[in-house]
C-alpha positions as CSV (number, residue, x, y, z in Angstrom):
1,M,-64.1,191.8,-2.6
2,M,-61.4,193.6,-0.4
3,I,-62.0,196.4,1.9
4,K,-59.9,199.3,3.6
5,P,-60.5,200.4,7.2
6,S,-61.6,203.5,8.2
7,D,-59.0,205.8,9.4
8,Y,-60.0,205.9,12.9
9,K,-58.1,202.5,13.3
10,N,-54.2,202.7,13.1
11,F,-52.7,199.9,11.3
12,G,-49.2,201.2,11.1
13,E,-47.6,200.3,7.8
14,F,-50.5,198.5,6.8
15,Q,-53.0,201.4,7.2
16,D,-53.7,201.5,3.3
17,A,-53.8,197.6,2.9
18,W,-56.6,195.9,1.6
19,Y,-58.0,192.7,3.1
20,P,-61.2,190.7,3.0
21,P,-64.0,191.7,5.4
22,T,-63.1,190.4,9.0
23,G,-64.1,189.8,12.4
24,H,-64.2,187.7,15.6
25,I,-66.4,184.7,16.5
26,K,-68.3,185.6,19.6
27,E,-68.5,183.1,22.5
28,D,-71.3,180.5,21.7
29,E,-71.4,181.5,18.3
30,S,-70.8,179.5,15.2
31,N,-68.7,180.2,12.6
32,E,-71.6,180.7,10.2
33,E,-73.4,183.0,12.7
34,A,-70.3,185.0,12.9
35,I,-69.8,185.6,9.2
36,V,-73.6,186.8,8.8
37,R,-73.3,189.0,11.8
38,E,-69.9,190.6,10.8
39,M,-71.1,191.4,7.4
40,R,-74.0,193.0,8.7
41,E,-72.2,194.9,11.1
42,E,-69.2,196.1,8.6
43,L,-70.8,196.1,5.3
44,G,-74.7,196.6,6.0
45,V,-75.5,193.5,4.1
46,E,-77.2,190.2,4.9
47,V,-75.2,187.2,3.5
48,K,-75.8,183.6,3.1
49,P,-72.8,181.5,3.7
50,I,-72.1,179.1,0.8
51,K,-68.9,177.2,1.5
52,L,-65.9,177.3,4.1
53,L,-62.8,177.7,1.7
54,S,-60.1,177.6,4.2
55,E,-58.9,177.9,7.8
56,W,-55.7,180.3,7.4
57,E,-53.3,181.4,10.1
58,Q,-53.4,185.3,10.3
59,D,-50.4,187.9,11.0
60,I,-51.4,187.7,14.6
61,P,-50.1,184.8,16.4
62,E,-52.7,182.3,17.0
63,E,-55.3,183.9,15.2
64,M,-57.1,181.9,12.4
65,A,-59.5,183.5,9.4
66,F,-61.9,181.5,7.8
67,W,-62.4,182.3,4.5
68,W,-65.9,181.9,3.2
69,E,-67.5,181.9,0.0
70,C,-70.8,184.0,0.5
71,E,-73.8,185.3,-1.3
72,I,-75.4,188.7,-0.6
73,A,-79.0,187.8,0.2
74,N,-80.2,191.3,1.0
75,G,-78.9,195.1,1.1
76,E,-76.1,197.0,-0.7
77,I,-72.7,197.7,0.9
78,K,-72.4,200.7,2.9
79,I,-69.5,202.9,3.6
80,G,-69.4,203.5,7.2
81,D,-67.6,203.8,10.6
82,E,-65.5,200.7,9.9
83,L,-65.0,200.8,6.0
84,K,-63.5,203.4,4.1
85,E,-63.3,201.9,0.8
86,Y,-64.3,198.7,-1.0
87,K,-63.7,197.1,-4.1
88,Y,-63.9,193.7,-6.3
89,F,-60.5,192.8,-8.0
90,S,-59.5,190.2,-10.4
91,T,-56.9,187.7,-9.5
92,E,-54.4,189.5,-11.4
93,E,-55.3,193.0,-10.1
94,L,-54.6,191.4,-6.5
95,R,-51.1,190.9,-7.4
96,S,-50.3,194.8,-7.5
97,L,-52.4,195.6,-4.2
98,K,-50.8,196.2,-1.0
99,L,-51.9,193.4,1.3
100,W,-51.4,192.1,4.7
101,P,-48.9,189.4,4.9
102,A,-51.3,186.6,5.7
103,E,-53.7,187.5,2.8
104,K,-50.8,187.5,0.3
105,K,-49.8,184.1,1.4
106,F,-53.3,182.8,1.1
107,F,-53.9,184.1,-2.4
108,E,-50.1,183.0,-3.4
109,K,-51.3,179.5,-2.1
110,F,-54.9,179.3,-3.7
111,F,-54.9,181.7,-6.8
112,W,-51.6,182.6,-7.8
113,N,-49.7,179.2,-8.3
């Protein structure tokens, strides 16, 4: 699933770029706890982390992304303050999307090779 941010954030040339749901790990919070909390806050769903797929360098220097396979355990995705739109895309559809550079590199390495 890929999301677009609400218009209240300004991402410049990447304002309408698609990216996976994201967030930050709080102090004294595990990676698994962070993904559960962030998906609840951003999407309104409870997720069950299945497997860590990759750690990946982001577009902001020294920031890392942790790509997880998750299952929605409870709830339905809701558009809200942080989320303007969400969609599920096939691997082929992802190739034509406007993506952040780090996400594009991730997909090139793991899905488009």
